[in-house]
C-alpha beads as a LAMMPS data file, in Angstrom:
LAMMPS data file: protein, C-alpha beads

277 atoms
276 bonds

1 atom types
1 bond types

-500.0 500.0 xlo xhi
-500.0 500.0 ylo yhi
-500.0 500.0 zlo zhi

Masses

1 110.0

Atoms # bond

1 1 1 0.000 0.000 0.000
2 1 1 1.351 3.442 -0.880
3 1 1 1.650 6.108 1.762
4 1 1 2.588 9.769 1.432
5 1 1 4.733 11.795 3.783
6 1 1 4.192 15.534 3.796
7 1 1 7.046 17.781 4.885
8 1 1 6.537 21.478 5.490
9 1 1 9.197 24.133 5.230
10 1 1 9.008 27.925 5.677
11 1 1 7.391 29.899 2.882
12 1 1 10.375 32.010 1.858
13 1 1 10.018 32.239 -1.936
14 1 1 7.288 33.915 -3.985
15 1 1 4.382 31.816 -5.214
16 1 1 4.541 33.318 -8.701
17 1 1 7.982 33.868 -10.218
18 1 1 9.043 36.532 -12.673
19 1 1 9.451 35.454 -16.266
20 1 1 13.036 34.865 -17.431
21 1 1 14.574 37.912 -19.086
22 1 1 15.692 37.714 -22.707
23 1 1 18.622 39.976 -21.901
24 1 1 19.911 37.429 -19.359
25 1 1 19.445 34.235 -21.398
26 1 1 21.701 34.344 -24.476
27 1 1 19.594 31.989 -26.584
28 1 1 15.947 31.840 -27.702
29 1 1 13.582 30.163 -25.252
30 1 1 9.926 29.419 -24.558
31 1 1 8.458 29.936 -21.094
32 1 1 5.106 29.084 -19.525
33 1 1 4.168 29.726 -15.908
34 1 1 2.331 26.945 -14.135
35 1 1 -1.291 26.572 -15.251
36 1 1 -2.470 26.370 -11.641
37 1 1 -0.913 29.704 -10.664
38 1 1 1.777 28.311 -8.357
39 1 1 5.342 28.267 -9.677
40 1 1 6.843 25.881 -7.142
41 1 1 8.978 23.902 -9.623
42 1 1 10.657 24.780 -12.901
43 1 1 11.089 22.142 -15.599
44 1 1 13.911 23.097 -17.976
45 1 1 13.785 21.193 -21.288
46 1 1 16.777 20.591 -23.547
47 1 1 16.065 19.306 -27.054
48 1 1 18.085 16.786 -29.036
49 1 1 20.513 17.234 -31.916
50 1 1 18.967 18.966 -34.931
51 1 1 15.901 20.334 -33.146
52 1 1 14.771 23.614 -31.534
53 1 1 13.058 24.688 -28.335
54 1 1 9.639 25.072 -29.990
55 1 1 8.355 21.461 -29.951
56 1 1 9.911 20.816 -26.550
57 1 1 8.245 23.876 -25.087
58 1 1 4.879 22.701 -26.367
59 1 1 5.552 19.248 -24.940
60 1 1 6.481 20.595 -21.532
61 1 1 3.401 22.788 -21.403
62 1 1 1.141 19.934 -22.492
63 1 1 2.340 17.779 -19.583
64 1 1 0.626 20.196 -17.179
65 1 1 2.666 19.071 -14.213
66 1 1 1.214 20.492 -10.982
67 1 1 2.793 23.678 -9.675
68 1 1 5.428 23.512 -12.389
69 1 1 6.525 26.235 -14.793
70 1 1 8.241 25.260 -18.044
71 1 1 11.340 26.711 -19.686
72 1 1 12.491 25.255 -23.029
73 1 1 15.900 26.388 -24.262
74 1 1 17.307 26.348 -27.784
75 1 1 20.872 25.234 -28.319
76 1 1 23.102 28.102 -29.395
77 1 1 24.998 26.384 -32.217
78 1 1 23.407 25.936 -35.634
79 1 1 24.456 22.727 -37.362
80 1 1 26.842 23.688 -40.193
81 1 1 25.727 23.444 -43.802
82 1 1 22.063 22.919 -42.939
83 1 1 19.762 25.661 -44.177
84 1 1 17.031 25.022 -41.658
85 1 1 16.327 25.413 -37.960
86 1 1 18.582 22.620 -36.744
87 1 1 20.746 23.234 -33.681
88 1 1 23.386 21.440 -31.629
89 1 1 24.373 22.008 -28.015
90 1 1 28.059 21.649 -28.827
91 1 1 30.177 20.967 -31.939
92 1 1 29.169 17.481 -33.041
93 1 1 30.693 16.931 -36.477
94 1 1 34.176 16.949 -37.956
95 1 1 35.155 18.623 -41.248
96 1 1 33.906 15.597 -43.195
97 1 1 30.509 15.637 -41.537
98 1 1 31.219 12.612 -39.340
99 1 1 30.052 12.551 -35.724
100 1 1 32.794 13.403 -33.238
101 1 1 33.722 10.464 -31.034
102 1 1 34.648 12.668 -28.048
103 1 1 32.734 15.958 -28.284
104 1 1 33.415 18.837 -25.916
105 1 1 30.205 20.125 -24.258
106 1 1 31.828 23.190 -22.646
107 1 1 29.867 25.721 -24.708
108 1 1 26.565 24.132 -23.650
109 1 1 27.561 23.908 -19.986
110 1 1 28.538 27.582 -19.952
111 1 1 25.205 28.511 -21.506
112 1 1 23.262 26.465 -18.981
113 1 1 25.266 27.971 -16.122
114 1 1 24.236 31.471 -17.230
115 1 1 20.598 30.375 -17.373
116 1 1 20.608 28.729 -13.947
117 1 1 22.452 31.648 -12.356
118 1 1 19.805 34.003 -13.760
119 1 1 17.056 31.792 -12.372
120 1 1 18.541 31.506 -8.889
121 1 1 20.145 34.931 -8.487
122 1 1 17.610 37.175 -10.232
123 1 1 14.294 35.303 -10.206
124 1 1 14.417 33.645 -6.760
125 1 1 14.223 30.046 -7.979
126 1 1 15.743 27.748 -5.320
127 1 1 18.247 25.412 -6.958
128 1 1 16.449 22.334 -5.635
129 1 1 13.236 23.408 -7.377
130 1 1 14.889 23.370 -10.807
131 1 1 14.458 20.094 -12.709
132 1 1 16.167 19.289 -16.026
133 1 1 14.793 17.103 -18.827
134 1 1 16.843 16.372 -21.924
135 1 1 16.625 14.168 -24.972
136 1 1 19.741 12.568 -26.514
137 1 1 22.326 15.367 -26.771
138 1 1 20.159 17.504 -24.487
139 1 1 20.082 14.693 -21.922
140 1 1 23.856 14.448 -21.977
141 1 1 24.109 18.193 -21.384
142 1 1 21.638 18.020 -18.479
143 1 1 23.567 15.234 -16.750
144 1 1 26.985 16.780 -17.374
145 1 1 25.763 20.126 -16.052
146 1 1 24.435 18.546 -12.860
147 1 1 27.832 16.968 -12.198
148 1 1 29.719 20.172 -13.017
149 1 1 27.448 22.244 -10.795
150 1 1 27.889 19.787 -7.935
151 1 1 31.687 19.895 -8.325
152 1 1 31.585 23.681 -8.125
153 1 1 29.337 23.543 -5.065
154 1 1 31.688 21.098 -3.330
155 1 1 34.697 23.295 -4.034
156 1 1 32.953 26.458 -2.830
157 1 1 31.649 24.690 0.259
158 1 1 35.050 23.342 1.229
159 1 1 36.680 26.730 0.666
160 1 1 34.144 28.408 2.927
161 1 1 34.402 26.136 5.971
162 1 1 36.867 26.746 8.771
163 1 1 39.675 24.198 9.265
164 1 1 38.301 23.322 12.705
165 1 1 35.000 22.288 11.098
166 1 1 36.507 20.242 8.259
167 1 1 35.634 16.909 9.854
168 1 1 32.138 17.816 11.023
169 1 1 29.035 16.345 9.419
170 1 1 27.871 19.739 8.140
171 1 1 31.183 20.306 6.393
172 1 1 31.003 17.210 4.211
173 1 1 28.708 18.493 1.476
174 1 1 26.503 21.434 0.427
175 1 1 22.906 21.387 1.582
176 1 1 21.250 21.897 -1.819
177 1 1 21.513 20.624 -5.379
178 1 1 19.409 20.561 -8.543
179 1 1 15.959 19.066 -7.996
180 1 1 16.194 16.190 -10.485
181 1 1 17.421 15.127 -13.922
182 1 1 15.681 13.075 -16.614
183 1 1 17.859 12.032 -19.532
184 1 1 16.274 10.145 -22.422
185 1 1 18.840 8.352 -24.614
186 1 1 21.513 10.782 -23.456
187 1 1 24.698 9.242 -21.992
188 1 1 27.351 10.967 -19.958
189 1 1 30.186 12.265 -22.104
190 1 1 32.707 12.217 -19.263
191 1 1 33.844 9.679 -16.683
192 1 1 32.937 11.228 -13.316
193 1 1 35.536 11.245 -10.551
194 1 1 33.831 12.774 -7.528
195 1 1 34.760 12.490 -3.872
196 1 1 31.040 12.754 -3.141
197 1 1 28.561 11.887 -5.930
198 1 1 25.806 14.374 -6.700
199 1 1 22.679 13.927 -4.545
200 1 1 20.475 15.065 -7.437
201 1 1 18.257 12.097 -8.350
202 1 1 18.497 11.108 -12.007
203 1 1 16.279 8.963 -14.224
204 1 1 18.085 7.347 -17.160
205 1 1 15.507 6.352 -19.774
206 1 1 16.903 4.507 -22.763
207 1 1 16.149 2.076 -25.556
208 1 1 18.130 -1.152 -25.111
209 1 1 19.855 -3.109 -27.861
210 1 1 19.150 -3.761 -30.707
211 1 1 17.884 -0.177 -30.908
212 1 1 20.159 2.179 -32.843
213 1 1 19.801 4.545 -29.888
214 1 1 21.051 2.007 -27.330
215 1 1 23.532 3.366 -24.784
216 1 1 26.975 1.869 -24.233
217 1 1 26.995 -1.248 -22.031
218 1 1 28.862 0.665 -19.312
219 1 1 26.713 3.816 -19.521
220 1 1 24.727 3.117 -16.374
221 1 1 27.902 2.560 -14.350
222 1 1 29.110 6.005 -15.395
223 1 1 25.894 7.542 -14.065
224 1 1 26.278 5.602 -10.820
225 1 1 29.765 7.043 -10.337
226 1 1 28.403 10.555 -10.733
227 1 1 25.060 10.371 -8.905
228 1 1 23.958 8.897 -5.591
229 1 1 20.473 7.992 -6.833
230 1 1 20.123 6.530 -10.350
231 1 1 16.842 5.115 -11.638
232 1 1 16.773 3.184 -14.906
233 1 1 13.786 2.982 -17.265
234 1 1 13.988 0.798 -20.366
235 1 1 11.918 2.029 -23.291
236 1 1 10.698 0.020 -26.280
237 1 1 13.736 -1.186 -28.263
238 1 1 11.666 -1.311 -31.468
239 1 1 10.874 2.406 -31.434
240 1 1 13.008 5.487 -31.854
241 1 1 13.160 9.000 -30.501
242 1 1 11.267 10.483 -27.604
243 1 1 8.859 8.435 -25.465
244 1 1 5.835 7.871 -27.677
245 1 1 3.243 6.076 -25.572
246 1 1 1.638 6.221 -22.157
247 1 1 3.669 3.167 -21.111
248 1 1 6.915 4.906 -22.016
249 1 1 5.955 8.102 -20.204
250 1 1 4.771 6.278 -17.089
251 1 1 8.183 5.832 -15.383
252 1 1 9.048 9.467 -16.130
253 1 1 5.781 10.750 -14.660
254 1 1 6.238 8.501 -11.626
255 1 1 9.755 9.837 -11.126
256 1 1 8.486 13.407 -11.225
257 1 1 5.684 12.568 -8.794
258 1 1 8.373 11.507 -6.333
259 1 1 10.643 14.509 -6.781
260 1 1 8.561 17.572 -7.684
261 1 1 7.629 19.708 -4.673
262 1 1 4.213 20.951 -3.577
263 1 1 3.113 24.202 -1.963
264 1 1 -0.142 24.400 -0.026
265 1 1 -1.593 27.545 1.493
266 1 1 1.015 29.308 3.644
267 1 1 3.620 26.538 3.665
268 1 1 5.779 24.494 1.348
269 1 1 5.065 20.780 1.303
270 1 1 7.078 18.025 -0.270
271 1 1 5.030 14.924 -1.025
272 1 1 7.204 11.838 -0.907
273 1 1 5.683 8.517 -1.815
274 1 1 6.732 5.287 -0.151
275 1 1 5.444 1.816 0.522
276 1 1 4.340 0.027 3.624
277 1 1 3.485 -3.544 4.224

Bonds

1 1 1 2
2 1 2 3
3 1 3 4
4 1 4 5
5 1 5 6
6 1 6 7
7 1 7 8
8 1 8 9
9 1 9 10
10 1 10 11
11 1 11 12
12 1 12 13
13 1 13 14
14 1 14 15
15 1 15 16
16 1 16 17
17 1 17 18
18 1 18 19
19 1 19 20
20 1 20 21
21 1 21 22
22 1 22 23
23 1 23 24
24 1 24 25
25 1 25 26
26 1 26 27
27 1 27 28
28 1 28 29
29 1 29 30
30 1 30 31
31 1 31 32
32 1 32 33
33 1 33 34
34 1 34 35
35 1 35 36
36 1 36 37
37 1 37 38
38 1 38 39
39 1 39 40
40 1 40 41
41 1 41 42
42 1 42 43
43 1 43 44
44 1 44 45
45 1 45 46
46 1 46 47
47 1 47 48
48 1 48 49
49 1 49 50
50 1 50 51
51 1 51 52
52 1 52 53
53 1 53 54
54 1 54 55
55 1 55 56
56 1 56 57
57 1 57 58
58 1 58 59
59 1 59 60
60 1 60 61
61 1 61 62
62 1 62 63
63 1 63 64
64 1 64 65
65 1 65 66
66 1 66 67
67 1 67 68
68 1 68 69
69 1 69 70
70 1 70 71
71 1 71 72
72 1 72 73
73 1 73 74
74 1 74 75
75 1 75 76
76 1 76 77
77 1 77 78
78 1 78 79
79 1 79 80
80 1 80 81
81 1 81 82
82 1 82 83
83 1 83 84
84 1 84 85
85 1 85 86
86 1 86 87
87 1 87 88
88 1 88 89
89 1 89 90
90 1 90 91
91 1 91 92
92 1 92 93
93 1 93 94
94 1 94 95
95 1 95 96
96 1 96 97
97 1 97 98
98 1 98 99
99 1 99 100
100 1 100 101
101 1 101 102
102 1 102 103
103 1 103 104
104 1 104 105
105 1 105 106
106 1 106 107
107 1 107 108
108 1 108 109
109 1 109 110
110 1 110 111
111 1 111 112
112 1 112 113
113 1 113 114
114 1 114 115
115 1 115 116
116 1 116 117
117 1 117 118
118 1 118 119
119 1 119 120
120 1 120 121
121 1 121 122
122 1 122 123
123 1 123 124
124 1 124 125
125 1 125 126
126 1 126 127
127 1 127 128
128 1 128 129
129 1 129 130
130 1 130 131
131 1 131 132
132 1 132 133
133 1 133 134
134 1 134 135
135 1 135 136
136 1 136 137
137 1 137 138
138 1 138 139
139 1 139 140
140 1 140 141
141 1 141 142
142 1 142 143
143 1 143 144
144 1 144 145
145 1 145 146
146 1 146 147
147 1 147 148
148 1 148 149
149 1 149 150
150 1 150 151
151 1 151 152
152 1 152 153
153 1 153 154
154 1 154 155
155 1 155 156
156 1 156 157
157 1 157 158
158 1 158 159
159 1 159 160
160 1 160 161
161 1 161 162
162 1 162 163
163 1 163 164
164 1 164 165
165 1 165 166
166 1 166 167
167 1 167 168
168 1 168 169
169 1 169 170
170 1 170 171
171 1 171 172
172 1 172 173
173 1 173 174
174 1 174 175
175 1 175 176
176 1 176 177
177 1 177 178
178 1 178 179
179 1 179 180
180 1 180 181
181 1 181 182
182 1 182 183
183 1 183 184
184 1 184 185
185 1 185 186
186 1 186 187
187 1 187 188
188 1 188 189
189 1 189 190
190 1 190 191
191 1 191 192
192 1 192 193
193 1 193 194
194 1 194 195
195 1 195 196
196 1 196 197
197 1 197 198
198 1 198 199
199 1 199 200
200 1 200 201
201 1 201 202
202 1 202 203
203 1 203 204
204 1 204 205
205 1 205 206
206 1 206 207
207 1 207 208
208 1 208 209
209 1 209 210
210 1 210 211
211 1 211 212
212 1 212 213
213 1 213 214
214 1 214 215
215 1 215 216
216 1 216 217
217 1 217 218
218 1 218 219
219 1 219 220
220 1 220 221
221 1 221 222
222 1 222 223
223 1 223 224
224 1 224 225
225 1 225 226
226 1 226 227
227 1 227 228
228 1 228 229
229 1 229 230
230 1 230 231
231 1 231 232
232 1 232 233
233 1 233 234
234 1 234 235
235 1 235 236
236 1 236 237
237 1 237 238
238 1 238 239
239 1 239 240
240 1 240 241
241 1 241 242
242 1 242 243
243 1 243 244
244 1 244 245
245 1 245 246
246 1 246 247
247 1 247 248
248 1 248 249
249 1 249 250
250 1 250 251
251 1 251 252
252 1 252 253
253 1 253 254
254 1 254 255
255 1 255 256
256 1 256 257
257 1 257 258
258 1 258 259
259 1 259 260
260 1 260 261
261 1 261 262
262 1 262 263
263 1 263 264
264 1 264 265
265 1 265 266
266 1 266 267
267 1 267 268
268 1 268 269
269 1 269 270
270 1 270 271
271 1 271 272
272 1 272 273
273 1 273 274
274 1 274 275
275 1 275 276
276 1 276 277
């Protein structure tokens, strides 16, 4: 039988957030506030290679997640030699048009850092209320950014503590991280080496072999080195692209139901599902 635990915390952030400013986000984007009038969570969507923010923004809005605003970003790099709206998060092809075996996502991570800093510093979004969803290349960027952000938080935290507190429990790790990550068919590009893996929960949804979109056999182990909590969801190996059925969306919606926050009346409430015998 399922049971729900409700945790209240002080109401310290505004119920309705300001819209992101075009001057502060150096790439086109689509934004929708929550349909129910309470912007408690922000779902940031990152499209795949060759796409734009437009269809992903419509998708995010159509999900109508409770108390969740939606921000869909467009990658900043147009794919060379294509005369259409087709974008990449980082350079993906060599001079012959072949896919790069070891791409460098730095340009995408810098862009996402500017966006998240604008959200947290200017618009009062708590970091743990920001949730990332990415498909393929966008999923890789989301996961890599979460690890990079956590590394930066660890370094800043350790620099700030006094030497006498270095062994205390409170000195071991920062108190906040990104709310959650969902990556669909997007592997990590790096091999994480963290003294303390990121506490941000991540859902890795993928199409197993023989799908052309199958991840490497060791892909899940890479995620487990970088994140404390990794959930796997296997999609239909005979399909391609984004989740295309209720069955394929079900594990993603369940994951969000466990990690999105809730605000009720004058307090903030986190609804955490569990099981009991």
